[in-house]
C-alpha positions, -999 to 999 in steps of 0.1 A, spaced: -2 -1 0 12 34 -8 20 60 18 20 97 8 32 124 32 10 150 17 -14 174 29 -47 182 8 -49 217 -7 -60 239 21 -92 260 22 -91 298 15 -71 315 44 -99 339 50 -133 336 35 -147 363 14 -183 373 16 -200 387 -13 -234 401 -16 -249 403 -52 -276 426 -41 -250 452 -26 -230 448 -58 -261 456 -78 -269 487 -58 -233 498 -59 -231 496 -98 -267 511 -102 -257 540 -81 -226 546 -103 -249 546 -134 -279 566 -121 -262 601 -123 -255 595 -160 -289 577 -167 -308 610 -159 -283 637 -161 -280 638 -198 -318 640 -205 -320 605 -220 -289 609 -243 -260 588 -240 -226 604 -243 -215 580 -271 -240 572 -299 -234 548 -329 -219 567 -356 -239 568 -390 -225 553 -422 -230 528 -448 -249 503 -424 -285 503 -414 -294 497 -377 -324 482 -362 -325 482 -324 -289 473 -320 -283 451 -349 -259 465 -372 -254 452 -408 -226 465 -428 -229 466 -468 -194 451 -474 -191 424 -450 -210 396 -436 -236 403 -409 -220 400 -375 -235 383 -347 -253 404 -320 -269 396 -288 -303 406 -301 -298 392 -336 -322 362 -328 -337 373 -294 -350 407 -291 -342 410 -254 -307 397 -257 -313 379 -222 -291 349 -217 -269 356 -247 -231 360 -246 -213 371 -278 -175 366 -284 -160 379 -316 -126 367 -329 -112 399 -314 -125 390 -281 -111 356 -282 -78 370 -289 -80 395 -261 -90 370 -237 -62 346 -249 -87 317 -255 -63 290 -264 -86 260 -257 -122 251 -250 -116 257 -211 -103 292 -218 -136 302 -238 -159 304 -206 -132 312 -180 -149 345 -172 -186 335 -179 -200 324 -147 -226 300 -150 -211 281 -181 -186 254 -178 -168 228 -196 -177 191 -189 -145 172 -185 -143 139 -203 -118 124 -180 -91 117 -206 -80 150 -218 -110 159 -241 -144 175 -232 -179 164 -234 -195 197 -242 -208 225 -219 -231 228 -188 -255 256 -183 -288 262 -165 -286 228 -146 -281 206 -176 -249 195 -197 -237 174 -226 -263 164 -251 -288 187 -233 -268 219 -244 -265 220 -283 -232 228 -302 -233 239 -336 -208 253 -362 -223 275 -389 -256 259 -380 -246 222 -383 -248 201 -353 -217 187 -339 -213 151 -327 -232 138 -295 -214 125 -264 -218 88 -268 -206 65 -241 -206 28 -242 -227 9 -217 -209 -7 -187 -181 20 -184 -163 0 -212 -140 19 -236 -160 45 -251 -150 82 -255 -180 102 -245 -163 133 -259 -173 158 -284 -151 170 -311 -134 201 -299 -138 233 -323 -106 249 -335 -109 283 -321 -86 299 -348 -112 290 -374 -138 308 -355 -151 345 -361 -177 346 -334 -194 326 -309 -229 330 -294 -237 314 -260 -273 313 -256 -284 303 -219 -319 290 -214 -341 269 -237 -332 279 -273 -346 252 -295 -364 278 -317 -331 289 -328 -309 257 -326 -334 228 -327 -330 196 -307 -306 197 -279 -311 231 -268 -327 221 -236 -307 243 -213 -289 265 -240 -266 263 -269 -232 274 -280 -232 283 -317 -199 290 -337 -194 309 -370 -164 301 -390 -142 328 -407 -145 340 -442 -121 360 -463 -136 393 -450 -125 382 -415 -89 383 -425 -89 413 -451 -89 451 -436 -112 475 -450 -98 492 -480 -76 464 -490 -79 432 -514 -57 407 -493 -48 398 -458 -24 374 -440 -26 367 -404 -1 346 -383 -5 338 -345 18 318 -324 8 313 -287 21 294 -258 5 283 -225 27 274 -195 -1 255 -176 -2 226 -201 29 234 -224 5 241 -252 22 255 -284 -2 270 -310 8 280 -345 -17 293 -369 -13 310 -406 -41 322 -426 -41 342 -459 -71 358 -479 -76 375 -511 -102 394 -531 -96 397 -568 -124 410 -592 -155 388 -583 -133 361 -567 -123 357 -531 -107 329 -510 -92 319 -476 -67 292 -465 -58 287 -428 -37 260 -413 -35 257 -374 -13 232 -355 -13 225 -318 5 203 -292 2 202 -255 2 181 -224 -20 176 -194 -25 207 -171 0 206 -144 -14 210 -108 0 236 -85 36 229 -76 29 225 -39 7 195 -46 38 174 -48 62 192 -25 74 170 2 55 140 -13 72 108 -12 56 75 -22 64 42 -6 50 8 -17 55 -29 -16 53 -51 -45 58 -86 -55 90 -100 -65 107 -131 -69 132 -153 -53 148 -187 -57 129 -212 -32 161 -232 -24 159 -233 15 132 -244 39 127 -214 63 116 -236 92 145 -261 92 178 -245 102 211 -263 95 243 -265 113 261 -239 92 238 -209 103 216 -214 74 185 -234 64 183 -270 50 176 -272 13 140 -274 1 125 -302 -20 120 -277 -51 151 -288 -70 149 -298 -108 169 -301 -139 160 -296 -174 165 -324 -199 172 -297 -224 203 -288 -206 217 -323 -205 244 -337 -227 223 -368 -234 186 -356 -229 174 -392 -231 196 -408 -206 198 -376 -187 236 -376 -183 259 -346 -184 231 -322 -170 234 -289 -154 236 -287 -116 201 -289 -100 186 -257 -91 155 -247 -71 124 -233 -86 114 -196 -84 87 -184 -64 68 -152 -59 77 -133 -26 53 -141 1 52 -121 34 33 -148 50 62 -171 52 77 -176 86 107 -192 102 88 -214 123 96 -218 159 128 -195 153 123 -161 166 135 -130 146 161 -123 174 174 -159 171 182 -159 134 218 -156 122 232 -129 96 229 -155 70 195 -167 79 182 -131 81 197 -125 45 179 -156 32 147 -146 49 147 -111 36 148 -126 -1 114 -139 6 98 -105 14 80 -83 -9 101 -55 -25 98 -20 -9 102 9 -34 102 48 -28 95 68 -59 90 105 -69 55 116 -76 60 117 -115 72 80 -113 43 68 -90 15 48 -103 -16 41 -80 -49 55 -69 -31 77 -45 -11 95 -75 -11 133 -70 -1 144 -106 -28 139 -135 -22 112 -161 2 121 -186 -14 133 -219 1 139 -253 -22 162 -274 -18 169 -312 -42 186 -335 -39 199 -372 -68 219 -387 -74 233 -423 -100 258 -433 -104 267 -469 -131 290 -486 -136 302 -520 -162 322 -537 -173 343 -566 -195 372 -568 -215 374 -600 -229 409 -590 -231 430 -559 -263 409 -551 -256 373 -561 -227 352 -550 -217 316 -545 -190 303 -521 -177 270 -509 -160 258 -477 -138 229 -467 -128 219 -431 -106 192 -420 -94 187 -385 -76 160 -367 -70 157 -330 -53 130 -309 -53 125 -272 -27 98 -259 -31 92 -222 -17 66 -198 -39 56 -166 -15 62 -139 -39 50 -113 -33 15 -126 -2 2 -106 29 -5 -129 37 -32 -103 20 -62 -88 8 -51 -52 22 -73 -25 -13 -84 -14 -25 -91 -50 -26 -128 -43 -53 -124 -18 -77 -115 -45 -80 -149 -60 -49 -149 -81 -27 -181 -86 9 -180 -83 29 -200 -108 62 -215 -94 86 -210 -119 108 -235 -140 135 -216 -159 166 -221 -180 200 -217 -166 211 -181 -168 176 -169 -174 159 -140 -153 138 -161 -127 109 -136 -134 107 -150 -169 91 -180 -152 67 -163 -127 32 -152 -136 -2 -146 -117 -34 -157 -131 -71 -159 -120 -83 -193 -109 -111 -208 -130 -145 -205 -115 -151 -230 -85 -114 -237 -82 -93 -234 -49 -73 -203 -45 -45 -218 -22 -17 -210 -47 -8 -246 -53 7 -253 -88 -15 -282 -91 -44 -260 -97 -54 -247 -132 -53 -210 -135 -66 -193 -165 -36 -191 -186 -52 -167 -210 -55 -141 -183 -18 -147 -169 5 -117 -164 41 -122 -160 57 -107 -130 87 -94 -150 65 -70 -172 52 -35 -164 15 -32 -161 4 -2 -182 -30 9 -194 -33 34 -224 -61 52 -242 -57 63 -277 -83 87 -289 -84 100 -323 -110 128 -337 -115 137 -371 -137 162 -387 -143 167 -422 -169 192 -437 -175 206 -471 -204 228 -483 -216 250 -510 -238 280 -505 -255 307 -527 -261 342 -511 -283 370 -521 -281 404 -506 -302 435 -514 -286 465 -496 -312 488 -511 -339 467 -496 -363 474 -524 -372 437 -532 -394 410 -518 -365 399 -497 -333 416 -482 -311 385 -479 -312 350 -487 -290 319 -485 -294 284 -500 -267 259 -491 -258 223 -486 -233 209 -460 -218 175 -456 -202 169 -423 -185 137 -410 -170 134 -376 -153 103 -362 -142 96 -328 -121 65 -323 -113 52 -290 -87 23 -283 -81 10 -247 -51 -13 -245 -33 -30 -216 2 -37 -223 23 -59 -201 52 -65 -224 81 -40 -212 104 -48 -185 95 -31 -151 98 -2 -144 100 10 -180 66 15 -200 62 14 -236 28 20 -253 42 3 -285 56 -28 -268 45 -62 -284 40 -98 -274 69 -120 -284 81 -156 -280 112 -141 -262 89 -124 -238 74 -153 -217 40 -144 -202 38 -110 -218 2 -99 -225 -16 -74 -245 -54 -68 -243 -74 -42 -264 -108 -32 -271 -117 -5 -297 -149 16 -304 -153 39 -334 -181 63 -335 -192 84 -365 -219 108 -370 -226 122 -406 -248 151 -414 -261 162 -449 -279 194 -442 -298 213 -469 -309 247 -457 -325 279 -468 -327 313 -451 -342 347 -459 -349 379 -442 -367 410 -448 -369 444 -430 -402 463 -432 -419 494 -419 -456 496 -411 -467 528 -396 -445 534 -363 -435 497 -362 -406 484 -377 -402 445 -385 -373 423 -392 -388 390 -405 -366 360 -411 -374 325 -421 -355 291 -423 -362 257 -437 -344 227 -443 -336 190 -440 -309 172 -423 -302 136 -432 -281 119 -406 -264 87 -399 -248 73 -365 -225 43 -364 -209 29 -333 -185 2 -347 -172 -22 -319 -145 -34 -343 -120 -52 -319 -121 -70 -286 -93 -93 -278 -61 -103 -264 -26 -116 -274 -3 -133 -249 27 -155 -249 31 -188 -228 59 -209 -219 52 -243 -206 75 -271 -193 63 -306 -191 73 -334 -164 96 -360 -177 99 -395 -162 134 -406 -148 151 -431 -171 155 -454 -141 119 -453 -132 126 -441 -97 105 -412 -82 120 -377 -82 108 -358 -51 127 -325 -58 155 -330 -34 189 -319 -45 200 -353 -53 166 -364 -65 157 -333 -88 125 -332 -107 129 -336 -145 112 -310 -170 115 -305 -206 109 -271 -221 80 -269 -248 81 -245 -277 69 -210 -266 34 -199 -282 17 -169 -292 -20 -172 -285 -46 -148 -299 -81 -145 -286 -107 -126 -307 -137 -118 -287 -155 -106 -317 -157 -142 -330 -173 -153 -298 -212 -155 -293 -214 -125 -271 -245 -111 -258 -259 -79 -273 -244 -60 -243 -210 -69 -257 -213 -78 -292 -190 -65 -318 -201 -52 -350 -218 -19 -363 -248 -2 -345 -264 19 -372 -291 44 -369 -302 65 -398 -330 93 -401 -336 129 -409 -347 162 -396 -371 182 -414 -376 218 -401 -389 252 -406 -389 283 -387 -402 319 -386 -393 350 -365 -404 384 -363 -384 411 -343 -405 442 -340 -400 476 -328 -429 500 -318 -415 534 -317 -387 541 -291 -404 525 -263 -414 488 -271 -397 460 -288 -413 426 -293 -401 396 -306 -418 363 -318 -403 332 -331 -415 296 -339 -400 263 -351 -413 230 -363 -392 199 -363 -397 163 -373 -373 138 -365 -374 104 -381 -351 75 -369 -346 42 -385 -326 11 -379 -325 -27 -389 -316 -37 -354 -350 -49 -338 -337 -40 -305 -330 -2 -313 -356 23 -309 -372 38 -339 -400 63 -349 -411 98 -356 -409 129 -333 -427 161 -338 -419 191 -319 -429 228 -319 -406 252 -302 -410 291 -296 -395 321 -282 -410 353 -273 -394 386 -258 -406 420 -246 -387 449 -241 -401 481 -225 -381 512 -224 -395 540 -204 -365 562 -210 -338 558 -234 -316 545 -208 -338 519 -189 -353 487 -202 -373 461 -188 -372 428 -204 -389 396 -204 -381 364 -223 -400 331 -225 -387 302 -247 -392 265 -251 -366 237 -258 -368 201 -265 -344 171 -270 -352 141 -288 -334 108 -278 -298 107 -284 -284 77 -305 -270 61 -273 -306 61 -257 -321 48 -290 -296 19 -289 -309 13 -256 -298 -6 -225 -289 -41 -231 -290 -66 -202 -258 -87 -202 -264 -122 -212 -294 -114 -236 -290 -120 -272 -310 -106 -302 -334 -133 -316 -330 -156 -286 -343 -133 -259 -366 -109 -278 -394 -112 -252 -370 -98 -223 -361 -67 -242 -381 -35 -253 -367 -10 -275 -363 25 -263 -398 43 -265 -397 77 -251 -410 112 -256 -387 142 -263 -375 159 -231 -391 194 -227 -381 226 -211 -395 260 -204 -375 292 -196 -387 324 -181 -364 353 -179 -368 389 -164 -343 416 -169 -334 451 -159 -309 469 -179 -296 504 -171 -276 521 -199 -258 554 -198 -226 572 -205 -212 555 -174 -218 522 -188 -241 492 -187 -258 471 -159 -280 442 -166 -298 422 -139 -315 389 -149 -337 365 -130 -344 332 -147 -366 301 -140 -361 269 -158 -384 240 -158 -374 204 -173 -400 178 -179 -397 142 -187 -359 139 -187 -347 106 -198 -329 84 -174 -323 46 -171 -348 28 -150 -368 -4 -146 -405 -10 -155 -426 -41 -151 -443 -55 -181 -465 -88 -186 -443 -116 -203 -454 -150 -212 -429 -175 -200 -423 -210 -214 -448 -227 -190 -473 -204 -206 -478 -186 -174 -478 -148 -177 -459 -129 -151 -447 -93 -145 -411 -90 -158 -385 -60 -152 -374 -42 -182 -343 -19 -179 -341 7 -204 -343 44 -209 -377 61 -199 -390 96 -193 -386 96 -153 -373 130 -141 -388 166 -137 -366 193 -124 -371 229 -117 -344 256 -110 -338 292 -108 -312 317 -105 -296 353 -109 -273 367 -134 -255 401 -131 -234 415 -158 -220 451 -158 -193 475 -174 -184 509 -163 -167 535 -184 -146 557 -163 -147 586 -186 -186 584 -186 -184 586 -149 -161 617 -147 -145 634 -175 -112 638 -157 -108 599 -159 -88 589 -191 -109 576 -219 -105 538 -220 -105 531 -184 -133 506 -173 -145 482 -149 -165 450 -152 -184 428 -130 -204 394 -134 -221 371 -111 -242 340 -114 -261 318 -91 -283 288 -98 -303 271 -71 -323 239 -75 -361 243 -64 -377 209 -70 -368 174 -85 -391 144 -86 -391 110 -103 -423 99 -120 -443 69 -104 -443 34 -118 -404 31 -121 -379 15 -99 -342 15 -102 -341 51 -109 -316 75 -95 -330 110 -88 -316 139 -109 -281 149 -99 -273 184 -99 -234 178 -101 -232 199 -133 -243 231 -116 -213 255 -112 -211 269 -77 -220 308 -75 -192 328 -89 -182 365 -89 -159 379 -115 -145 415 -111 -124 433 -135 -106 465 -142 -88 476 -173 -76 502 -197 -76 500 -235 -57 529 -254 -80 549 -276 -61 538 -306 -57 502 -294 -19 505 -290 -19 490 -256 -40 479 -229 -40 459 -196 -67 440 -174 -68 430 -139 -96 402 -132 -106 389 -97 -125 357 -95 -143 342 -66 -160 308 -64 -183 298 -37 -178 261 -25 -199 233 -42 -230 227 -23 -230 191 -9 -267 189 -11 -263 191 -49 -243 159 -49 -268 139 -30 -292 117 -49 -318 91 -40 -320 56 -56 -354 43 -58 -350 4 -57 -371 -25 -49 -365 -22 -10 -372 16 -8 -354 47 -13 -317 51 -5 -298 83 -4 -263 80 -21 -235 107 -24 -224 112 -58 -188 119 -48 -169 120 -14 -153 152 -27 -168 187 -27 -149 218 -38 -141 246 -13 -143 282 -19 -115 297 -39 -104 329 -53 -76 339 -79 -64 369 -97 -53 371 -134 -35 399 -152 -34 405 -189 -19 430 -212 -14 436 -250 10 460 -269 9 470 -305 43 485 -315 32 486 -350 -3 485 -367 3 449 -379 19 435 -348 4 427 -314 19 411 -285 -1 395 -258 6 383 -223 -13 369 -193 -4 356 -159 -31 336 -144 -33 330 -105 -10 357 -98 -11 351 -61 0 313 -67 -32 304 -47 -40 268 -40 -74 256 -51 -94 230 -69 -124 239 -92 -156 218 -91 -152 213 -127 -121 193 -122 -132 176 -91 -164 166 -109 -146 137 -126 -148 117 -93 -187 121 -94 -211 94 -104 -224 118 -131 -189 120 -148 -185 109 -183 -155 86 -174 -156 85 -136 -121 85 -118 -114 62 -92 -124 75 -57 -100 71 -29 -73 89 -50 -56 119 -40 -76 152 -38 -46 172 -48 -43 157 -84 -73 179 -92 -57 211 -81 -56 240 -105 -23 252 -118 -4 277 -98 11 307 -112 12 303 -149 13 325 -181 2 327 -216 19 346 -244 10 351 -280 23 371 -311 -2 382 -336 8 396 -372 -16 410 -395 -6 422 -431 
């Protein structure tokens, strides 16, 4: 057992108490003077130019429409917009950086270096939609039984992104299925995003480095415009490692453990001899292969004792330790388990502090080309190709064989070995076959195909490969004069294929303590062993889509009408293409003595063995008659999603804005597998928003929206009871038959806007109905004796109803707007988010159901910032302070509804403490085309653990980490930095 002299990361030295109400009143007071002092006019107004403006939505004639908070929803409540400029300024290098300063939104850790989407408003993963240019990205798909299956989504290459919209709250009228609690929509770059105004070409280069995970990013893009043609080409490469925890996590940590070894069993420890040692054991043998005459057994090598695995239970009988001679002590010590002391980096086991080693690589191409036939008509094409790889080693799996491993039912092979060989070549451990004794005797028959050689390092690796390929072609129509039936239109077709391949392989084939993920089984490595299981998941979408918009004036009202329609033909394939193991065996057979006399293993009567030829054995599990739960092959689901939507954002003078939106979706799922769920799902989703502005500086807003989610591909495949086979056990399985999950979002907002800045207060209420979870329901079944009985069916059902509410505050103060003596460009920001569960219930008629777990809720978080931007953007700096409250332990409690009643269970034994951190960032542009950025995170080198990292130990995690490990392995990095150099020509 390992011993670690390590303290857990301490809590905050002094608890900070924040009051969001006081924060709001303080910000409101700062704004009030400006709200009323200028008679309803703000100090800074939008400049007029060649664009048209409708309630905060700006459309520039020469460039594609930019994304704005109120583009889709008239209120802008729950919306966060980030442009490529924002991503650069915030030093967004990976998915976790994207929402660093957006409280209430978090990244779901996949557990093996990748991510499984986002969490917001009390839901996560497939309940928060992710799209790129309107195309749904891959679902999080895990394999039943915690077997190898990624559960990751494809991560977006952020250097390809022009803008991001985070939409919190039900958003299905905008994003379709999956937008139950919100959505994250990405828009990729076009040539205009690289070309400066007044130029016909542009080149952008970016190099960035982050010390927390040693990630290096290089990106180079170029774009041109010539005549009616335009094009863009950009390539981005990244490499990195796992994020390193705070250096204090390993200070003073020394690991000590005991492992199995081998020794030559030459002496009987309970029979001392007259020379201060022990008498010889009856374990001696000779090999016929080592005799000059292997038939007559003459000219043989000297007899030697068999090898044996160290055993701490061996005793010296009646001899007390104090009575042993030095020679006896030396012989006795060789039978004991081996004690080792290693550094935190070298240690393997559940108490490990450092995270699993990870090697991350990615490469991404983005290509665009287009031709404008006229100022109104254009056609363009896009091609995107991204590859990502995550190579990890599970360091919680001990590389050694623990000293007490034999007590868990493992047989110990006593070794026969050739002269001059390493005795460990002859020692292996193997599980006994079912029903057999586990006393360790050599006469018992262990499962040789599960044997593991004591000489070889135990290592378990995961190789994950993500590949995304997309191409599309689009026609666009733009009528800047707005004198036609429509102002803008787009018709396009996109084909997207995303693959996530996951290979889990255990390799016991490199000499301890060295580990090699590429080692192979061979005949010169007796009892080496490799096992593997591979799952390849692919989703393909063929999306045809039409969009159109029109601005109208009708009396005092102005309308922005938009419509969308299309069809998405999709395919989901999980291919379990390999399951097996390869191992090497080295057997010895007993040989009768030529004289026919019994050989009892004494030195002068050694046993006789002959070495058999070594063998390489291959076991292919995919060729076995496995149950549906474990069977290899493809799991294919096809179908389509037909949709259309209408939206009307209206303005009635300067006092009232109203938005109405509706969308209809029909999903059809098909499969040739009779155990897979099929059918049609029809859903209406809607959104409405109202903004009342009693003055030009005050806005009262209300938003109501609905969301839905059809069952995921994983849920349609259904839960398969181990042992049941398709065809043979059809009456004991019912395909998934559920209704879509539903959500309802209500938000109320107050916005104060003036020369001093903006303050937005939001209160929200979210309700989720019929959430899908695994449970058991009884149905009548006719058994072979013609008797009908109620039989339990485990599968996915609509069983959970949840309600939660919360508060969000966002503010920005402009120093010069408060007092003209303050330099223009000085600003302060504040953000706060709090989510509180209100009710949770399970529907009647089900058993084996776990109540809804709120482990995805981010603890309440405050973010305060102060910064300065030079009016000409030559330089700037920002100071950001983040404070997180502790994770509420009540949100980690769940009740399990079983046959004997309800049992309360904790999802994780860990719960994060309150923490705080301070970040500093700055940029400097010595020239117009050059910008140097630098950030220092956790300036105070504070020790803390975020709940997002610690959640990997929760039962709701995608790939749950073992509990009982070291809390410190989830510690956030200490003081770390990120730097980048951007060049624009």
